[in-house]
C-alpha positions as CSV (number, residue, x, y, z in Angstrom):
1,M,91.2,88.8,85.9
2,K,87.7,88.3,85.2
3,H,87.9,85.0,86.1
4,R,89.8,85.9,89.4
5,F,86.4,87.9,90.4
6,I,84.1,85.7,89.5
7,F,85.9,83.0,91.4
8,A,86.0,85.3,94.6
9,I,82.5,86.0,94.5
10,L,81.2,82.4,94.3
11,M,84.2,81.1,96.5
12,S,83.0,83.6,99.1
13,F,79.4,82.7,98.6
14,V,79.6,79.8,99.5
15,L,82.0,79.2,102.0
16,T,80.0,82.6,104.1
17,F,76.2,81.1,103.1
18,F,77.8,77.7,105.0
19,M,80.3,79.4,107.5
20,S,77.1,82.2,108.8
21,A,74.7,78.9,109.5
22,W,77.0,77.2,111.4
23,V,78.6,80.1,113.5
24,T,74.1,81.1,113.7
25,Y,73.4,77.9,114.7
26,L,76.2,77.8,117.3
27,N,75.7,81.2,118.5
28,V,71.4,80.4,118.8
29,G,70.4,77.1,118.1
30,F,67.8,75.8,115.8
31,I,65.3,78.7,116.9
32,Q,61.9,80.6,116.2
33,G,63.5,83.4,113.5
34,F,66.8,81.0,112.7
35,T,66.3,81.5,109.1
36,D,66.2,85.6,110.5
37,Y,69.5,85.7,112.2
38,W,71.7,83.8,109.6
39,M,70.6,85.5,106.5
40,S,71.0,88.5,108.1
41,A,74.6,87.6,109.4
42,W,75.2,86.5,105.4
43,F,74.8,89.0,104.6
44,L,76.9,91.1,106.3
45,A,79.5,88.5,106.1
46,W,79.3,87.9,102.2
47,P,80.6,91.6,101.0
48,A,83.6,91.4,103.3
49,A,83.9,87.4,102.5
50,G,84.3,88.8,98.5
51,V,86.7,91.2,98.7
52,I,89.2,89.8,101.1
53,S,89.1,86.9,98.4
54,F,89.9,88.8,95.6
55,I,92.5,91.1,97.6
56,S,94.0,87.9,99.3
57,G,93.0,84.8,96.6
58,P,96.6,85.4,94.2
59,R,99.2,85.2,97.4
60,I,97.5,82.6,99.0
61,H,97.4,80.7,96.1
62,Q,101.3,80.9,95.6
63,C,102.0,80.0,99.2
64,A,99.7,76.4,99.0
65,Q,101.4,76.3,95.7
66,Q,105.1,76.5,98.0
67,I,103.6,74.7,100.3
68,S,102.6,71.7,98.5
69,Q,106.3,71.6,95.9
70,K,108.1,71.4,99.6
71,L,105.8,68.0,100.6
């Protein structure tokens, strides 16, 4: 359980950090204050992604195993 919690935190951190930068860039471009917009988006996204990762992680892992066994 401890591993699952740490994994969810780290994975959600990395994904939301880069995805929020990308989506912010697509929406507003690289403008003055870009970092402020980006950090605001990331601050809102990370907790949600952490909870989603923690809850859905085991099922997604199981699904990935089933798919990989069929390939």
